[in-house]
C-alpha positions as CSV (number, residue, x, y, z in Angstrom):
1,M,7.7,13.6,38.3
2,I,6.3,16.8,36.9
3,W,6.1,16.9,33.2
4,P,7.2,20.1,31.5
5,G,4.4,22.7,31.4
6,M,2.3,20.9,34.0
7,G,3.7,22.4,37.3
8,D,2.2,25.8,37.1
9,P,-1.6,25.8,36.7
10,R,-1.5,28.5,34.2
11,K,1.1,26.7,32.1
12,R,-0.8,23.4,32.5
13,K,-4.0,25.0,31.1
14,A,-2.1,26.5,28.1
15,T,-0.3,23.2,27.5
16,L,-3.5,21.1,27.5
17,K,-5.2,23.7,25.3
18,Y,-2.3,23.4,22.8
19,L,-2.4,19.6,22.8
20,A,-6.2,19.6,22.3
21,I,-6.0,22.0,19.4
22,T,-3.1,20.0,17.8
23,A,-5.1,16.8,18.2
24,A,-8.2,18.4,16.7
25,V,-6.3,19.7,13.7
26,G,-4.6,16.3,13.2
27,I,-7.9,14.4,13.3
28,G,-9.5,16.9,11.0
29,V,-6.7,16.6,8.4
30,A,-6.8,12.8,8.6
31,A,-10.6,12.7,8.1
32,G,-10.3,15.2,5.2
33,M,-7.6,13.2,3.5
34,S,-9.5,9.9,3.9
35,S,-12.6,11.5,2.4
36,L,-10.6,12.9,-0.5
37,W,-9.0,9.5,-1.2
38,I,-12.4,7.9,-1.2
39,L,-13.8,10.5,-3.7
40,I,-10.7,10.2,-5.9
41,G,-10.8,6.4,-5.8
42,Q,-14.5,6.2,-6.9
43,N,-13.5,6.5,-10.5
44,D,-10.2,4.6,-10.5
45,P,-10.8,1.4,-12.5
46,L,-8.0,-0.4,-10.6
47,K,-9.7,0.1,-7.2
48,V,-13.5,-0.2,-7.7
49,C,-15.9,-3.0,-8.5
50,I,-17.4,-2.9,-12.0
51,S,-20.2,-5.3,-11.2
52,E,-22.8,-2.6,-11.1
53,R,-21.4,-0.4,-13.9
54,D,-22.1,-0.1,-17.6
55,T,-18.6,-0.7,-19.1
56,P,-18.7,-0.3,-22.9
57,Y,-14.9,-0.2,-23.3
58,H,-13.5,-3.7,-23.4
59,V,-10.2,-5.2,-24.6
60,S,-9.0,-8.8,-24.5
61,A,-5.5,-10.1,-25.0
62,T,-3.5,-13.3,-24.2
63,L,-0.7,-13.4,-21.7
64,E,1.9,-16.1,-21.0
65,V,4.0,-15.7,-17.9
66,Y,7.3,-17.5,-17.4
67,V,9.3,-17.4,-14.2
68,D,12.9,-18.8,-14.4
69,K,12.1,-20.4,-17.8
70,E,9.1,-22.3,-16.5
71,R,5.5,-21.4,-17.4
72,A,3.5,-19.9,-14.6
73,P,-0.2,-20.8,-15.0
74,I,-2.6,-17.8,-14.8
75,S,-5.6,-19.0,-12.9
76,A,-9.3,-18.4,-13.7
77,N,-11.2,-15.8,-11.9
78,V,-8.4,-13.4,-11.3
79,G,-10.1,-10.1,-10.4
80,F,-13.1,-11.6,-8.7
81,E,-13.3,-11.4,-5.0
82,N,-16.2,-11.4,-2.5
83,G,-18.8,-10.7,-5.2
84,C,-16.7,-7.8,-6.6
85,Q,-15.5,-7.9,-10.2
86,R,-12.5,-5.7,-11.0
87,A,-11.8,-4.0,-14.3
88,L,-8.9,-6.5,-15.1
89,Y,-9.9,-10.1,-14.8
90,T,-9.7,-13.6,-16.2
91,L,-12.6,-15.9,-16.8
92,T,-10.7,-19.1,-17.6
93,D,-7.2,-20.4,-17.1
94,D,-6.2,-20.2,-20.8
95,G,-4.2,-16.9,-20.4
96,V,-6.9,-14.6,-21.9
97,I,-7.1,-11.4,-19.8
98,H,-9.9,-8.9,-20.0
99,A,-10.0,-5.2,-19.2
100,E,-13.1,-3.1,-19.2
101,W,-14.2,0.3,-18.0
102,I,-16.7,3.0,-18.6
103,E,-14.4,4.7,-21.1
104,E,-11.1,4.0,-22.8
105,Y,-8.3,3.6,-20.2
106,P,-4.6,2.8,-20.6
107,F,-4.5,-0.5,-18.9
108,E,-1.0,-2.0,-18.5
109,I,0.5,-5.4,-18.0
110,G,1.7,-4.3,-14.6
111,H,-1.8,-3.5,-13.6
112,F,-2.8,-7.0,-14.3
113,L,0.2,-8.4,-12.5
114,W,-0.7,-6.3,-9.5
115,M,-4.4,-7.5,-9.6
116,W,-3.1,-11.1,-9.8
117,D,-0.7,-10.5,-6.8
118,F,2.3,-11.5,-8.8
119,P,5.5,-11.3,-6.7
120,L,7.2,-8.7,-8.9
121,R,9.5,-7.5,-6.1
122,E,11.1,-11.0,-6.0
123,M,12.1,-10.7,-9.7
124,H,15.2,-9.1,-11.3
125,E,13.8,-6.2,-13.4
126,S,17.0,-5.9,-15.4
127,K,16.9,-9.6,-16.4
128,S,13.2,-9.8,-17.1
129,R,11.3,-8.6,-20.2
130,I,7.9,-8.4,-21.8
131,L,7.3,-9.4,-25.4
132,V,4.4,-8.1,-27.4
133,N,3.6,-10.2,-30.5
134,G,7.2,-11.5,-30.3
135,V,8.9,-8.1,-30.1
136,E,10.4,-6.9,-26.8
137,S,8.7,-3.9,-25.3
138,P,10.9,-1.1,-24.0
139,D,8.1,-0.2,-21.5
140,F,8.5,-3.5,-19.5
141,I,5.5,-3.8,-17.1
142,R,4.1,-0.4,-18.3
143,T,3.3,-2.0,-21.7
144,K,-0.3,-1.1,-22.6
145,I,-2.8,-3.8,-23.1
146,V,-4.0,-3.7,-26.7
147,E,-7.0,-5.6,-28.2
148,G,-5.9,-9.0,-29.6
149,A,-2.2,-8.7,-28.8
150,H,-0.2,-11.6,-27.4
151,Y,2.0,-10.9,-24.5
152,R,4.8,-13.0,-23.1
153,A,6.3,-12.0,-19.8
154,E,9.7,-13.6,-19.0
155,F,10.8,-13.0,-15.4
156,V,14.0,-14.1,-13.6
157,S,13.6,-14.4,-9.9
158,K,16.3,-13.1,-7.5
159,A,16.6,-16.7,-6.1
160,Y,17.3,-18.2,-9.6
161,D,20.7,-19.9,-10.0
162,E,21.8,-19.1,-13.6
163,F,24.5,-21.7,-13.5
164,Q,22.0,-24.5,-13.3
165,D,21.4,-24.0,-17.0
166,Q,25.1,-24.6,-17.8
167,D,26.6,-28.0,-18.2
168,F,30.1,-28.2,-16.7
169,A,30.5,-31.9,-17.5
170,P,33.4,-32.8,-19.8
171,P,32.6,-33.4,-23.5
172,K,31.8,-37.0,-24.4
């Protein structure tokens, strides 16, 4: 079988030249975008290690997470991986979360959940909520982490059977 543009030697040469130029442009764009993402990501506190940085901005808050009305323990050392300390982390399993960076940064509860690998996609967003010092936040996971605040995240999973909370037994 003769592929289109490959039968005539003149067309073959033009086709191969076009394919080579297209491949070179594609590789150049991909390399340029990769370099750009690396440069942009160097100062993103959610993506870099802070182990070697001076981080004067620091906030701590407490977080309780409930999934289907049961408390989900937040483990110690969230944000530590292969010798890399991230900007959002825990040191102990008591629910105290820490955020630090080289300057003030609007850290959010969702950032910590992402760092913790919390399965947010398995939750009903419309049935879940975030409470800050006992008051529901309209920002849900975009709620800012503020020094000394207490956060309570209540999630309802998509697999949760709401009827298990109801008692259908006849009255006694």
